[in-house]
C-alpha positions in Angstrom: -113.6 48.2 -41.2 -111.7 46.5 -38.9 -114.2 44.5 -36.8 -114.4 42.1 -33.5 -117.5 39.8 -33.6 -117.7 38.5 -29.8 -120.6 35.3 -30.1 -120.3 32.1 -28.4 -122.8 30.4 -31.3 -120.4 28.9 -33.9 -123.1 29.0 -36.7 -124.2 32.2 -35.6 -120.3 33.8 -35.3 -118.7 31.8 -38.5 -122.0 33.3 -40.5 -121.5 36.6 -39.3 -117.8 36.8 -39.5 -118.1 35.0 -43.7 -121.1 37.5 -44.3 -118.7 40.6 -43.0 -115.7 39.3 -44.7 -118.0 39.0 -48.3 -119.5 43.2 -47.4 -115.1 43.6 -47.2 -114.2 44.0 -44.2 -111.8 42.5 -42.2 -113.2 40.7 -39.2 -111.6 38.5 -36.1 -114.2 36.3 -34.2 -113.9 34.8 -31.1 -116.3 33.0 -28.5 -115.3 34.0 -25.1 -114.7 36.8 -23.0 -111.1 36.3 -22.5 -110.1 36.2 -25.6 -112.5 39.4 -26.7 -109.9 41.1 -23.8 -106.7 39.8 -25.3 -107.7 40.7 -28.6 -108.8 44.4 -28.0 -106.1 44.8 -26.2 -103.6 44.2 -28.8 -105.6 45.6 -31.8 -107.1 48.8 -32.8 -111.0 47.8 -34.1 -113.2 49.9 -35.4 -116.1 48.5 -34.3 -117.4 45.4 -32.0 -120.3 42.6 -32.1 -120.9 41.9 -29.0 -123.3 39.1 -27.8 -124.6 39.6 -24.1 -124.1 35.8 -23.1 -121.0 34.5 -23.4 -119.9 31.4 -21.2 -117.2 32.7 -19.7 -118.0 36.7 -18.6 -121.3 38.6 -18.9 -121.0 40.7 -21.7 -122.6 43.9 -19.8 -119.2 43.6 -17.2 -117.0 43.1 -20.0 -118.1 46.2 -21.9 -118.5 48.1 -19.1 -115.0 47.1 -18.1 -113.6 48.0 -21.5 -115.2 51.3 -21.0 -113.4 52.1 -17.6 -110.2 51.2 -19.1 -111.2 54.5 -21.7 -112.1 51.7 -24.7 -114.2 54.3 -26.9 -114.5 51.3 -29.6 -118.1 51.3 -30.5 -120.0 48.9 -29.9 -123.3 46.6 -31.2 -124.3 44.3 -28.8 -127.2 41.1 -29.8 -129.3 40.0 -27.0 -132.6 37.7 -27.3 -135.9 38.6 -28.3 -137.2 38.9 -24.6 -134.1 40.2 -22.8 -135.4 44.0 -22.3 -132.8 44.5 -18.9 -129.7 43.0 -21.0 -130.6 45.6 -23.7 -131.4 48.4 -20.7 -127.8 47.0 -19.0 -125.9 47.1 -22.1 -127.0 50.5 -23.0 -126.4 52.2 -19.7 -122.9 50.0 -19.8 -121.8 52.5 -23.0 -122.8 50.2 -25.7 -124.1 52.6 -29.0 -126.6 50.5 -30.4 -128.4 47.0 -30.4 -130.0 44.1 -32.5 -132.3 41.3 -31.5 -131.7 38.2 -32.5 -132.1 36.2 -35.3 -129.7 39.2 -37.0 -130.2 40.4 -40.6 -126.5 41.0 -42.1 -127.6 43.6 -44.1 -128.9 45.7 -41.0 -126.1 44.8 -39.2 -123.4 45.9 -41.3 -125.9 49.2 -42.1 -125.7 49.7 -38.2 -121.8 49.3 -37.9 -121.3 52.0 -40.1 -124.1 54.0 -38.4 -122.3 53.9 -35.4 -118.5 54.2 -37.0 -119.2 57.7 -38.8 -120.8 58.7 -35.6 -117.9 57.9 -33.4 -116.0 59.3 -36.2 -117.5 62.6 -36.1 -118.6 61.8 -39.8 -122.7 61.3 -39.7 -123.2 62.2 -43.5 -123.8 59.2 -45.8 -121.8 61.6 -48.3 -118.4 62.2 -47.6 -116.9 65.1 -50.0 -113.0 66.1 -50.3 -112.4 68.5 -53.4 -113.4 66.5 -56.4 -114.0 63.4 -54.2 -117.1 62.1 -53.2 -117.2 58.8 -50.9 -120.5 56.8 -50.1 -119.4 54.6 -47.4 -122.8 52.5 -47.3 -122.2 51.2 -50.9 -118.6 51.7 -50.9 -118.9 54.1 -54.6 -116.7 56.9 -54.9 -116.9 59.4 -58.0 -114.2 61.8 -58.7 -115.6 65.2 -60.5 -118.9 63.6 -60.8 -117.6 59.9 -62.6 -117.9 57.2 -60.8 -114.7 55.5 -60.0 -114.7 51.7 -59.9 -113.0 50.3 -56.8 -112.4 46.7 -55.0 -113.1 46.2 -51.9 -109.6 46.5 -50.8 -109.5 49.4 -52.4 -112.9 51.2 -51.3 -112.0 49.7 -47.6 -108.5 52.0 -48.1 -110.2 55.1 -49.4 -112.4 55.0 -46.2 -109.5 54.9 -43.7 -107.8 57.8 -45.6 -111.0 60.0 -45.5 -112.1 59.1 -42.0 -108.1 60.8 -40.6 -107.9 63.6 -43.4 -105.1 65.0 -41.0 -103.5 62.1 -39.7 -100.4 60.1 -41.3 -101.5 56.2 -41.2 -98.2 53.6 -40.8 -98.1 50.4 -42.8 -98.4 48.4 -40.0 -102.1 50.3 -39.2 -103.4 50.4 -42.4 -102.5 46.1 -42.6 -104.3 46.0 -39.4 -106.9 47.3 -40.7 -107.0 45.5 -44.0 -106.7 42.5 -42.9 -107.6 40.2 -40.4 -105.0 38.0 -38.4 -106.0 34.5 -40.4 -105.5 36.6 -43.4 -101.9 37.0 -44.9 -100.9 40.0 -47.4 -97.7 39.9 -49.4 -95.3 42.5 -48.7 -96.0 44.5 -51.3 -99.7 44.4 -51.1 -100.6 47.4 -49.9 -98.4 49.4 -52.5 -100.1 48.0 -55.2 -103.6 49.4 -53.4 -102.2 52.8 -53.2 -100.9 53.0 -56.4 -104.6 51.8 -57.9 -106.0 54.9 -56.0 -103.5 57.2 -58.0 -104.1 55.9 -60.9 -107.6 55.7 -60.6 -108.6 58.7 -58.5 -105.6 60.8 -58.8 -101.9 60.7 -58.1 -101.8 63.4 -55.4 -104.7 61.6 -53.7 -102.7 60.0 -51.5 -99.0 61.3 -50.4 -96.0 59.2 -49.0 -94.4 60.4 -46.5 -90.9 58.4 -46.5 -90.2 56.5 -43.0 -93.7 57.4 -41.8 -96.4 56.1 -43.9 -98.8 57.5 -45.9 -101.8 60.0 -45.3 -104.8 61.9 -47.6 -103.9 64.5 -50.2 -105.4 67.9 -49.6 -108.0 68.7 -51.8 -105.8 71.7 -53.3 -103.3 69.1 -54.1 -105.4 67.2 -56.2 -107.3 70.2 -57.4 -105.1 70.0 -60.5 -102.6 67.4 -62.5 -99.3 66.4 -61.0 -97.7 63.7 -59.6 -97.1 62.9 -56.2 -94.4 62.0 -54.4 
């Protein structure tokens, strides 16, 4: 997932960014509402972690503005333990969930997975695609009942393809989702990950549409042996 963190506490913001990166996510962290506004206008995020107490903006107002602009990105807000009115205001403004500080990283990651699954219309904890199964929570895949050993980036790429089964995903879209702004990527890195998925699962698991991008192979295409162009 590509995650935006909006948190002005440097220790908490840095800790959340580092922790979510270790869990395999691409994470951008900003400390002000103005920076968050610019980021969400320039990038398509899978989820936002939003602190309601920002130095230059009210988090509830910021969220309400995003919803009025038609931005439907799932938002998980962070609040102080005694800020009941803020939690109510945030939920009414369009937040999908909330966590009370101090934040447990494992719970945050689980709640982010839950809100993004609901947003994608895939609430099931296990996704099925022909003989392939995938568990987003554990980032574990099996092919014909056998576990598939995937790296974090390969699992992220497979998850993106499964979340958009009938959509052509451009190289730019995939690179934005897989890498945060400060994480550079070699020009051929994406193609290397795709090659590995094809080798580890099935040659037809990823279809190349020349000049357009990539899409998930159909269950029929991966039901029998054969190379995919």
